[in-house]
N, C-alpha and C positions, 0 to 999 in steps of 0.2 A: 503494500499500500504506499502511494507515495502523498505526501501533506506537500499542496503549494502554497498553502498560508494558513497562519492562526497566529489570534490574538486573543483576548480574555472574551471575546463575545462570538466569535464564528470560527471555522476551519472548513478548508476546502481541501477535499482528496481525491484521489482517485480509487472509486470502488473497484477491485478485482472481479473477475467473472467467480462466480460461485458465493461468493458474498451476498449475506441479507443485507438491504437498506436498514432496517430497522431493528430494533432491539430482539433477541431471542434468547431461551436459555438454553436452549439445545445445540443450536447451530451456528456456526461462523458468519458474524454480524457487524457491520460498519460501528456503530456506537460502543462496544467493546473494545472495538481495535483502536479507536481513537483515545479511548478513555486509557488505554494501556501506554499508549505511545506517546499521549499529549500529559499525562499525568494527573487528569481532571476526573470530576464526582459525574457533572453533569453533561450529556451529550445529548441532544434532540435531533430526532430526522425531520424535516420540513417538505420533502420531498420524496419520491422514490426511484428507483431504478429496479428492474426485474433481476432477479438472481442471475439470470442467462445473459446479461449486458453489463458492460465495462464502460468506466468512466466519470467523469466530475462528476462531485456533489457538494454541497454548501451544507453544514451541519453548526445547529445553535451552541455555544456553549453558557449561555447565560437564560433566565427565564424572561428577561426583558427582551433579548435577539430572539429567542424561539416565537414569540409572540407576532413581532414583525415581520420576522421571514414567513412565518406561517401565512400570513395575509398579505403579503408580497406574492407567494407562492398562489393562491387561490386567484388572485386578482391578474395573474401573467406578468408580474413585474421582473420574474426572474424568468432572463432569456436562456433558451436552451437550444443549441444547435447539434444533429447528430450526425455521424458518419457509418452508412451502411453499405455492404455489400448485399447486392439482389442477383438473381437467375435474371441474364436478360437485359433489357434496356426500354426504359420509356419512348414511347415514339415521339414525343417532343423534350428538349434539353432541360427546358425547366417549367414548371408551371403548378398548380394547387390541385389536391386534392380533396373533395367531400365528401362525405357517407356517412350515413345514420349506422350507429353501431350499438348491438346488445353483449352485454357480457354476460354469459351464464357462470356464474361463481361454481357451482358444482362442477362443470368440466374445466374452469379455468381457462375458459376459451373465449374469443370474443366472435362475432359475425358481422357481416354486412348485411343490413337489412332494409327493405324496401318503403317501408311505412313506420310512422311516429306509434309507438305504443309505449305502455308501462315501462320503464327500464331501458327506453333506446334515448340514446345521446348523438349529438352532432360531433362530430370529427373532423377537424380542419387542417392541414398539412401543406407548408408549402417545399420543392424540392428541387434542386439542380445537380445534372449529373456532370459528374467531373471527369470521368475517365471512363473507357469499356474494353476490356482485353478479351481473349478466348481462353478459357479453361478447361481440361479435359472435354473439348472439341464442342464446346458451347460457350458462350457470349457471359459474361460476368460483368457488372458495373458497378463502380465506387459514386455513391450518391451521397449529396448534403441535404439533410432533411431539417426545417425549421418548424417545432410543433406551433401550431396557433390555437390549441385545444391539448388537453392531457386526458386522454382515455388510456383505459387498460389493453396492452399490447397494440395501440394504436398505428404505430409504422408497421408493424410484423403484417396485421390483419389491410390492411389498406393497399401496401404494395400486393400482399397474396391473392388478393379479390380481383387483381389486375392480373393475374398468372404470371407475377414476379416476386415470388417469396423471397426472404433473407436466406443467405446460405447458409446453411448447418439449421435451419429453422424449421424441423421434422414436423413439429406439429400443426403449420399453416402449409405443410405441402412441399418443402425443400427438397431436394433428391441429393444435395449436395453433402458429402462427409465431412463434417468438422467437428472438431472437439466443443466448440462453442457457435452460438449465435453469432453472425459479423455486425453486431452491432453496439455503436459505442457512443456516450456522451461527449462530444470532444470540446464544445465552448460553453461558457456558461458566464452572464454577464449579470451584473445586478448592481444595487447602492448599498453600500453596508448599512445594514438595520439602525447601526447607533449612530455613526460619523456622519452619513449621507454619501461617502466617497465614491465614486463611479469604479466598478472593481469589473474583472474581465479576465481571465484564464482559459488556456486552449491546453489539449493533448491530443495528441497524434498517434494512435494505436500501429504499432509494427507488426501484430502478431497473426497468426494465422492468413487468411486470404487477404489480410490489411497488407500483407508485406509484397503481393503482386503488383500495389499501386503505387504512386509517389503521391503520397499524403501531403505534399507542402502547400495544396491548393489550399 
């Protein structure tokens, strides 16, 4: 785990694959890892990443910061950008995606649906194709994604529903074998919850299929 920034109120760190975003008594998790690394007693998660996703996260180290960061996360004031490797390539190099999603908690899976009903939420994102290469006789693409809403498995299901699943994401139809899903929270920007200072952090993955691309884009 890399810690990119910390003070008495917040910490920004890179969550590794396999670690949980939130506290858990039985499984490796970021709050416990940060407590040990920083020697602090209070670490609060204010947003989350799937266990199968790596990348940047901000944590609150004080109660005041936790309240403000939670509010900022809910109102979209924490800007999050992702890198993903998908099967195939979008027809347009850049654009927006908008869908209605239903999350089935029992199956832990999201679905694109056609009409609004109880439990259905709008999902919106913006993407940009950075590069497309051949891998195992098929095209794969590195894309940059900016979330405009934050829904469960949103990036994974929106691309999979267009027959471009994320590499390694067998739950949503990928046939590429990877140790992990090729999805990374690569950029995080927000105002410091106490000082108001504008903060921005970047992380460029070079593991798995990300290594096939120049991630300096």
